[in-house]
N, C-alpha and C positions, 0 to 999 in steps of 0.2 A: 137317342143313341142310334136308332135306325137311320135317321137323316144323316148323322155324322158318318156312319159306316158307309152309306150310299155315296156321300160326298167324297170320302177318301178313295172308294173304289173307282168312281168316275174320274177322280184326279189322276190316279195311276194309269187308268186306261187311256185318258186323253193324251198323256205325255208319251204314250207308245205309238200314237198315230201322228201323221204329219200336219193335220189341220191346225193344231194349236201353235205349231212353230211358225205359221204364217204371221201371227201377231208379233212374235219375238223378232222375226226377221225384219218385219216392217218397222219395229221400234228401233232396231240397230241402223237400218237405212236412214230413218228420220234423223237420228243423232249424227250420223256421218255427214249427211247433207247439210244440216244446220251448222255444224261445227267447222266443216272443211270446205263447203261450197258457198253457203249464204254468208255474206259479210255482216258484221254487227249492225251497220247502217249503210244503205245504198247511197252512192254519190249521185244525186239527182241534178247536179250542176252541169249545165250545158257549156259548150265552148263556142266562142265567136272570134274568128281570126279577122282582125280589123286592119285595113290600110287607111291611114289618115294623111291627107295631103299636108305636106310641111307648112303650107300657108296657114293651115288651121290648127297648128300645134299649140297655140295659146288660146284657143277659142273655148276651152272647157268641155269639148265634145267627149274626149277620152274620159275625163272625170265623170261626166254625166252617165255614160254607158257603164262605167265601172261600179256605179252605185247599185246596179241591179245584182243582188246577191245570188240570184238563180243562174247567172251566166258568168263564166270566166272569160274576160276579154284579153286576148293575146295580140299584141301589136306586132305587125310585120312591116317590111320595108317597101313592098310593092304589091300591085294587084296580082302579078304572076306568082308571087310567094303565097298569097292567099289561096289561089287555086292549087298550088303544089301541096299546101298544108291540108287542104280538104281531100285531096287524093290519098293522103296517108292516114287521115282520120275521118272515117266514113260516118261518124256520128256528129261531126261538128258542122257549123255554118260559117259563112264569111260575109264581110261587108267592105265596101270601099266608099269612103267619103272624101269628096274632092270639091275644089272651088272652080266653078264654071261660069265665066262671064258675070262675075259679081254675085252669083247665087251658089248656095251649097247644094251639091248633088250627091246623093247616096245611092249605091247599087248593092243589092243583096246578091251574094254568090252562094248558091245552094247546091246540094248533092244531085238533085234531079228526081229523087224518089218522093219528095214532099208533095202533099196534096195542095190544092189551091187554098184550102182553109188554113193549113199550116203556113203557107207562104204569106198569106195576108196577115196572120197572127204575128209572124216574125217581123214583118214590115211595120205593123202598128206598134209593136214593143219598142223598136228602135226610135220611131217617131215620138212615142210617148216619153221615153227617157230624155230625148233632146228638148221636148217642150217643157218638161218639168223645170228646166233651168231658166225659163222665162218668168220673171217676177209676176207678170200679169196672168199667168196660166192658172186656170181653175179646173181641176179634174172633174168636179161635179160628183164625186163618189166619196162616201164616208164609210170607213171600215170600222166596225165595232166588234170587239171580241166578247163573246158570251161568257167564256170562262177564261179569265186572264191567266191563271196558273194551272191550267189543265195538264195532267201528267201524260206523257207520251212514252209508249213502249218502244224499245229498239226494233229495227226491222226484223232482226232474227227472232226475238221473243214474240213479235206479233203473229208469227206463223204457228206458234205453239197451240193456241186454242183450237184451230181447225184440225191440226194433226192429232191432238189428244182426243178430240171428238170422234174422228173417223177411225183411229186405230184402237184406242183404249175403251171408248164408249160404244161405238156402233159396229166394230168388227165382230163382236159377239153375236150380232144379228145373223151373220152368215155362218159362223163357226158352230154355234149351237144347233142351227138347222142341220148342218152336215152331220153332227153327232146323233141327232134324232133319226135321220135317215139311215145312218150306219146301224143303229140299234134296231130299226125296223127290218132291215135286210137280214140281220142276224137273229131276229125273233126275240130280242131282249124285252121289248115292250110287252109283247103278248105273254111272256113268261112272268110278268109282274102279277098276273091274275092268280098265280099259285104261290106267291110270296107275301110276307107280311108288309112289304114296302108298298105304299100307296102311290097313285099317279102324282099326287101333289108333292110328296117327298122326292119322288124320282125327278120331277121337273125342278124342284128347289135345289136339288143336288147339282143338276146341270147348270142352273143359274149361279150357284156358288162357285163352280169351277170357272165360269166366265168372269165372275166378279174378281176372283183371286188373280186370274191372269191379267185382267184389265187394270187392276190396281198396281200390280207388279210392273207391267210395262209402262204405265202412265207415270208412276213415281220414278222409275229408272230413267225414262226419257227426260223428265223435268229436272231431276238432280244433275244429270250430265250436261244439259243445255243451259238451264237457268241458275243452277247452284242453290244457294240458301235464301235468296231474296224472293221467296214465294210463300204465300199463306197456305201451308201444307194441310192444315186442318180443314180449311174450306175446300181445298183441292180434293182431298179424300172424300169429303161429303158429296161434292158435285160429281166426282167420278163414280161413286157408288150409285147415286140416283140415276145418272145417265146410262151407266152400264146395265143396270137392272131393267131400265126402260127399253134399251135396245135389244137385250136378250129376250124380254117378254114379247116384243114385236116379232123376233125371229121364231120363237116357239109358236106363236099364233099363226104365222105364215106357214110353217112346217106342218101344222095340223091339217092342212088342206091337200097335202101332196104325199106321195109314197116314195119319191126318189128325189135326189138333189138335182138331177137333170130337169125334171118337170118343174121344180120350184125355182130354177135359176132365174127365169124371167121376172117373177114376182120379187125375188130377193134383190135382183139388180135394180128394179124400179124403186123399191123401198130405199135402198142405199142412196141412189141418185137424188131422190126427192129430199131425203134427210140432209144430203150434202149441199143442196142447192142454196141453202141459207148463207153459204160462204160468199155468194155474190154480194149480198148486202153488207156482210161483215167487212169486205174490202172496199166497198163503195157505199158508205152509210147514207149518202144522199139519195140512193136508189133503194127505197124500202117500202114498196107498195103493200097493201093489206095482205095479199096472197103470200108475200114473202114473210111477213111478220107472224103469220099463223103457223109457219113451219116449225117443228120442234127444234131444229138446229139453230134458228134465229136467236131466241133468248139464251139457249145453251152456250152459243159461241161468245156472246157478250158476258155471260156469267163466268165462263172460263177466263176471259180476258181480265176480269176483275181480280182474280186470284194472283195475277202477276203484278198488280199495281201496289204501290207502297200504301196507299190509303184506299183499300178495297171497300166497296159497298157491300158490307156483310149482309145486310137485309136483303138486297137483290139476289145475292148468291143463294141464301137460305130459302128464299121464296121459290126460286126456280128448282132447287133441289127437292123441296117438299112437293112441288107441283108434279114433277116428272116421276118422283118416287110413287106418288099417289096414282098417277096414270099407269105407271108400270105395274102396280099391284092389281089394278082393275083388269088390265090386259092379261096379266098372268092368271087371274082367277077365271077369266073367260077361256083362256087356253086350257086350263085344267078341265073345265067342262067339255071342251072340244075333244080332248084326248080320252076322257072317260067314255064318250059316245063313239069314238072311232078307234078304240083300243085294238080292234081286230084287223085294222087296215095294215 
């Protein structure tokens, strides 16, 4: 009953201050950006404006270049039209293929901002597509898919794991520290020594407020952006574990300082380190050991699983239990810290 009463009191107090509304505002911004700015899937297809000498109209060159699905080939009537098209579309490239003294000549027409590596790549792509039409051509490369029917999230949904992690899971790291410092300045923590509420119950109540807010904003964001095609049971489990872990880290950091200004550097470094795992999330090929040991690395891929139709339930539950356990250990250490520094 003491814990419940403390939780309800902290919940009322928290919603009278502006700190907690940071998380709500961020959730609304996330929803607005994902729904109205980020497309369902990005169009990664490039454009190639191509002038083809009429002499080569039946050579199969146009057909060969059109087979490259990553590039949209747009035929034009002259080299001057290629250049005019590029001046209007600064993201496109151009090419001119002509017959010159019995030999096929091709010229790449670029924007001018491309690096030498990009220019060489574009040149090789055109040459490769033409060489593929030669029956004797052997590319010497074998492509083998490790997972033939692997599920792919839409570009919009693929942003959800990192946004949920930062806003609903780790935002509590900063906010709970802010409330601790506010209570220190008002003398609330020192007043606990003459009340029946223990330090552990006080910190649990703060964690409960962060968990309630994190679950609310996380579920609200998910419902508005992803709809019903989500494993909400796994999402709630993972949000609970990651939110408690982030809040426990925030409580631990706050135990070493007596004001939010002094703790700002440590809080900022902690959030940046936790967010750094997003690099490997967007570039899975770059996952060195120091990235894989960051808490955000497994959590991001666990959050990704809850949006898949066939989620790896075992993987999600393992990570939830792992970070819930780590969060409990950090929380217990934080309780000891506050018991020793209650007069700070």
